[in-house]
C-alpha positions as CSV (number, residue, x, y, z in Angstrom):
1,X,-65.3,-164.9,-23.6
2,X,-62.8,-167.5,-23.3
3,X,-59.9,-165.7,-25.7
4,X,-61.2,-162.6,-24.3
5,X,-59.3,-163.6,-21.5
6,X,-56.3,-165.3,-23.4
7,X,-55.3,-162.0,-24.8
8,X,-56.0,-160.2,-21.5
9,X,-53.3,-163.1,-20.1
10,X,-51.1,-162.3,-23.2
11,X,-51.3,-158.7,-22.6
12,X,-50.4,-159.0,-19.2
13,X,-47.6,-160.5,-19.5
14,X,-46.1,-158.4,-22.3
15,X,-47.0,-155.1,-20.8
16,X,-45.1,-156.8,-17.9
17,X,-41.8,-156.1,-19.9
18,X,-42.5,-152.8,-21.3
19,X,-43.1,-151.8,-18.2
20,X,-39.8,-152.4,-17.0
21,X,-38.3,-151.2,-20.0
22,X,-40.3,-147.8,-19.6
23,X,-39.2,-147.2,-16.1
24,X,-35.8,-147.1,-17.0
25,X,-36.7,-144.2,-19.5
26,X,-38.9,-142.5,-17.1
27,X,-36.7,-142.5,-14.1
28,X,-34.2,-141.1,-16.5
29,X,-35.5,-138.4,-18.0
30,X,-37.0,-137.2,-14.9
31,X,-33.6,-137.0,-13.7
32,X,-31.4,-135.3,-16.2
33,X,-34.5,-134.8,-19.4
34,X,-32.8,-137.5,-21.4
35,X,-34.4,-139.7,-23.8
36,X,-32.1,-143.0,-22.7
37,X,-32.0,-144.5,-26.6
38,X,-29.0,-146.8,-25.7
39,X,-31.8,-148.0,-23.0
40,X,-33.4,-150.4,-25.6
41,X,-30.3,-152.4,-26.2
42,X,-28.7,-152.9,-22.8
43,X,-32.4,-155.0,-22.9
44,X,-31.0,-156.3,-25.8
45,X,-27.8,-157.2,-23.8
46,X,-29.1,-158.6,-20.6
47,X,-30.9,-161.4,-23.5
48,X,-27.9,-161.8,-24.4
49,X,-26.7,-162.7,-21.1
50,X,-29.5,-164.7,-19.8
51,X,-29.3,-166.4,-23.4
52,X,-25.6,-167.6,-23.1
53,X,-25.9,-168.1,-19.2
54,X,-28.8,-170.6,-19.8
55,X,-26.9,-172.3,-22.6
56,X,-23.2,-172.2,-22.4
57,X,-23.1,-171.9,-17.8
58,X,-26.1,-174.3,-18.1
59,X,-27.8,-172.0,-14.8
60,X,-31.5,-171.9,-14.1
61,X,-33.7,-169.5,-14.7
62,X,-33.5,-167.5,-11.3
63,X,-29.4,-167.5,-11.3
64,X,-29.6,-166.3,-15.0
65,X,-32.0,-163.1,-14.7
66,X,-29.7,-161.7,-11.4
67,X,-26.3,-162.0,-13.3
68,X,-28.2,-160.5,-16.6
69,X,-29.4,-157.3,-14.2
70,X,-26.0,-157.1,-12.9
71,X,-24.2,-156.8,-15.6
72,X,-26.7,-154.9,-17.5
73,X,-26.3,-152.4,-14.6
74,X,-22.8,-152.9,-14.8
75,X,-23.1,-150.9,-18.4
76,X,-26.0,-148.4,-17.8
77,X,-23.8,-147.1,-15.3
78,X,-20.3,-147.5,-17.7
79,X,-22.7,-145.5,-20.6
80,X,-23.8,-142.7,-18.3
81,X,-20.0,-142.1,-16.5
82,X,-18.4,-142.6,-20.0
83,X,-20.9,-141.2,-23.1
84,X,-23.3,-139.1,-20.6
85,X,-21.5,-137.2,-18.0
86,X,-18.9,-134.9,-19.8
87,X,-22.2,-133.7,-21.6
88,X,-23.7,-132.5,-18.0
89,X,-23.4,-129.6,-18.9
90,X,-23.7,-129.7,-22.7
91,X,-27.2,-128.3,-25.8
92,X,-30.1,-131.0,-25.3
93,X,-29.2,-132.1,-29.1
94,X,-25.8,-133.1,-27.9
95,X,-27.0,-135.4,-25.4
96,X,-29.5,-136.6,-27.6
97,X,-27.5,-137.7,-30.1
98,X,-24.5,-139.3,-28.3
99,X,-28.0,-141.0,-27.1
100,X,-28.6,-142.4,-30.4
101,X,-24.5,-143.0,-31.3
102,X,-24.8,-145.2,-28.3
103,X,-27.6,-147.0,-29.1
104,X,-25.9,-147.8,-32.4
105,X,-22.8,-148.6,-31.0
106,X,-23.9,-151.3,-28.7
107,X,-26.3,-152.6,-31.7
108,X,-23.8,-153.4,-34.1
109,X,-21.4,-154.6,-31.2
110,X,-23.0,-157.5,-31.0
111,X,-23.7,-157.7,-34.6
112,X,-20.1,-157.8,-35.3
113,X,-19.5,-160.4,-31.7
114,X,-22.1,-162.7,-32.3
115,X,-23.7,-162.5,-35.5
116,X,-26.7,-160.6,-37.2
117,X,-28.9,-164.4,-36.8
118,X,-31.8,-165.3,-35.0
119,X,-30.8,-167.3,-31.8
120,X,-33.5,-169.4,-30.1
121,X,-33.2,-170.0,-26.0
122,X,-33.5,-173.0,-24.3
123,X,-36.2,-174.6,-23.7
124,X,-37.4,-174.2,-19.9
125,X,-38.0,-177.4,-18.3
126,X,-39.5,-178.4,-14.6
127,X,-41.7,-176.3,-12.5
128,X,-41.8,-173.4,-15.3
129,X,-42.5,-175.6,-17.9
130,X,-45.6,-176.2,-16.7
131,X,-49.2,-175.4,-18.6
132,X,-52.9,-174.7,-16.9
133,X,-55.6,-175.2,-18.9
134,X,-59.5,-173.4,-17.2
135,X,-61.3,-174.9,-20.4
136,X,-59.6,-173.1,-23.2
137,X,-57.7,-170.5,-21.2
138,X,-54.0,-171.8,-21.6
139,X,-51.5,-170.1,-18.5
140,X,-48.2,-170.4,-18.6
141,X,-45.9,-170.4,-15.5
142,X,-43.6,-168.6,-17.6
143,X,-46.4,-166.0,-17.5
144,X,-46.9,-165.8,-13.9
145,X,-43.6,-166.0,-14.0
146,X,-42.8,-162.8,-15.7
147,X,-45.9,-161.1,-14.7
148,X,-44.8,-161.7,-10.7
149,X,-41.1,-161.1,-10.9
150,X,-41.9,-157.7,-13.2
151,X,-44.6,-157.0,-10.5
152,X,-41.7,-157.5,-7.8
153,X,-39.9,-155.2,-8.8
154,X,-41.8,-152.7,-9.7
155,X,-43.4,-153.0,-5.9
156,X,-39.3,-152.8,-4.7
157,X,-38.4,-149.6,-7.3
158,X,-41.8,-148.0,-5.3
159,X,-40.0,-148.7,-1.5
160,X,-36.8,-147.9,-3.0
161,X,-38.5,-144.3,-4.3
162,X,-40.5,-144.2,-1.5
163,X,-38.9,-144.3,1.5
164,X,-34.9,-144.7,1.1
165,X,-32.1,-141.8,1.9
166,X,-31.6,-142.2,-2.3
167,X,-34.3,-141.9,-3.2
168,X,-35.4,-139.4,-1.8
169,X,-32.5,-137.8,-3.2
170,X,-33.7,-138.8,-6.6
171,X,-36.3,-137.2,-6.1
172,X,-35.0,-134.1,-5.2
173,X,-32.7,-133.8,-8.2
174,X,-35.8,-134.5,-10.0
175,X,-37.0,-131.2,-8.8
176,X,-34.3,-129.3,-9.2
177,X,-30.7,-130.7,-9.6
178,X,-29.2,-127.0,-8.2
179,X,-30.7,-126.6,-4.9
180,X,-30.3,-130.5,-4.4
181,X,-26.6,-129.9,-5.1
182,X,-26.3,-126.7,-2.5
183,X,-28.4,-128.9,-0.6
184,X,-25.2,-131.6,0.0
185,X,-26.9,-134.3,-2.2
186,X,-24.0,-135.8,-4.3
187,X,-26.1,-135.2,-7.6
188,X,-23.4,-137.8,-9.5
189,X,-23.8,-140.6,-7.6
190,X,-27.3,-139.9,-7.5
191,X,-27.8,-140.1,-11.3
192,X,-25.4,-143.1,-11.6
193,X,-28.0,-145.2,-9.5
194,X,-30.9,-143.6,-11.3
195,X,-29.4,-145.2,-14.0
196,X,-27.9,-148.4,-12.5
197,X,-31.8,-149.2,-11.4
198,X,-33.2,-148.8,-15.4
199,X,-29.9,-151.1,-16.5
200,X,-30.9,-154.0,-14.4
201,X,-34.7,-153.7,-14.9
202,X,-34.4,-154.1,-18.7
203,X,-31.6,-156.2,-18.6
204,X,-34.6,-158.2,-16.0
205,X,-37.1,-157.8,-18.7
206,X,-34.7,-158.9,-21.4
207,X,-34.3,-162.3,-20.8
208,X,-37.6,-162.8,-19.7
209,X,-39.3,-161.6,-23.3
210,X,-35.9,-164.7,-24.5
211,X,-37.6,-167.2,-22.5
212,X,-41.1,-165.7,-23.6
213,X,-40.3,-165.8,-27.3
214,X,-37.4,-168.1,-28.1
215,X,-36.0,-165.7,-29.7
216,X,-33.3,-163.4,-29.8
217,X,-31.0,-160.8,-32.5
218,X,-28.7,-158.6,-31.9
219,X,-31.8,-155.7,-33.3
220,X,-34.4,-157.0,-30.9
221,X,-34.7,-154.0,-28.7
222,X,-35.4,-151.3,-31.1
223,X,-39.2,-151.8,-31.8
224,X,-39.9,-152.5,-27.5
225,X,-37.9,-149.9,-27.0
226,X,-39.8,-147.3,-28.9
227,X,-43.0,-149.3,-27.9
228,X,-41.9,-149.1,-24.1
229,X,-41.4,-144.8,-25.1
230,X,-45.1,-145.1,-26.0
231,X,-45.6,-146.3,-22.6
232,X,-43.9,-144.3,-20.7
233,X,-45.3,-141.1,-22.7
234,X,-48.9,-142.3,-22.4
235,X,-48.3,-142.7,-18.5
236,X,-46.4,-138.9,-18.1
237,X,-43.1,-139.2,-18.6
238,X,-41.1,-138.9,-15.4
239,X,-44.0,-140.3,-13.4
240,X,-43.1,-143.9,-12.7
241,X,-47.2,-145.0,-12.0
242,X,-47.9,-143.5,-15.0
243,X,-45.1,-146.2,-16.9
244,X,-46.7,-148.8,-15.3
245,X,-49.9,-148.2,-16.5
246,X,-48.6,-147.1,-19.9
247,X,-46.7,-150.4,-20.4
248,X,-49.5,-152.7,-19.3
249,X,-52.1,-150.6,-21.4
250,X,-49.6,-150.3,-24.6
251,X,-49.0,-154.8,-24.2
252,X,-53.0,-155.0,-23.9
253,X,-53.4,-152.7,-26.4
254,X,-51.2,-154.5,-29.0
255,X,-52.5,-158.5,-28.3
256,X,-56.1,-157.0,-28.5
257,X,-55.2,-156.2,-31.9
258,X,-53.0,-159.1,-33.0
259,X,-56.1,-161.4,-31.7
260,X,-59.3,-159.6,-32.8
261,X,-58.0,-157.1,-36.1
262,X,-55.0,-158.2,-37.4
263,X,-51.6,-158.6,-36.3
264,X,-50.1,-156.6,-38.9
265,X,-51.6,-153.3,-37.7
266,X,-50.5,-153.5,-34.1
267,X,-47.5,-151.5,-34.4
268,X,-49.7,-149.1,-37.0
269,X,-51.9,-148.5,-33.7
270,X,-49.3,-148.8,-30.9
271,X,-47.9,-145.6,-32.7
272,X,-51.3,-144.1,-33.1
273,X,-52.0,-143.7,-29.4
274,X,-48.9,-141.8,-29.5
275,X,-49.8,-138.9,-31.6
276,X,-52.9,-138.8,-29.5
277,X,-51.5,-138.3,-27.1
278,X,-49.6,-135.7,-28.0
279,X,-52.1,-133.8,-29.6
280,X,-54.5,-134.6,-26.9
281,X,-52.5,-134.5,-23.1
282,X,-49.1,-134.0,-23.9
283,X,-47.8,-134.6,-20.4
284,X,-49.3,-138.0,-20.7
285,X,-52.0,-139.5,-18.1
286,X,-50.1,-139.0,-14.5
287,X,-47.7,-136.3,-16.1
288,X,-47.6,-133.0,-14.7
289,X,-47.5,-129.6,-17.1
290,X,-43.9,-127.5,-16.7
291,X,-42.9,-124.1,-16.8
292,X,-39.5,-123.7,-18.4
293,X,-38.0,-119.8,-19.1
294,X,-36.5,-118.5,-21.7
């Protein structure tokens, strides 16, 4: 029982990071029907920004997290303006290829800047480094902070989407961009705001993963990004609550497979889940079927 509870705690902290990344995927897809493959590399850049804030600037966790979120926000908006906006009316395949190109540009741009080696995050000190021992169960304050920050950001997102004017605009553009434009909504500003939110969340996830696992590298975003995409598909891509549920589910599955079966199989199980979802319920847990005119 103790092992199960320990794996549950580990799964919640890992799932929190997947959920934050998955939210970026699902929001962008909900607005412009684009799988933004560069999103996982924004997560990687957030990890590096946090690393340099902690090591070179000697800042604490909160300032490093906020700076990483701010820089990733600016990067996300710049990518949308430079790479995606000119292709707004182009075929989807052109935008998809562009997203893959941007992803590779960010990855190998970072390789050129910082090298391909692994960087080690500094050990945290003070309150955040403490651990709580409950019998054979160990809970680090870092895990508590990760889950807490992730939940707070998700609540903030839900508030923005459901209660603010920009959130109403996001929902309107998601339903019908042309009708929203006729109603006076600035569709371009709404899309940029969506990229801002998703990129900020990815930056936060990058910093927290770096602090949790203590190492980062320029190609670190690929596999977590794919898993977060699986999480968004599992929950129903385009559904914000679905992305949250999917992120936690994938995180829990991964640690349970590692703890009870073999860590070599964890990735295979995650992708097997994706295949099953696409076969059984392609719209995901909370997604809705949409008709397309041909």
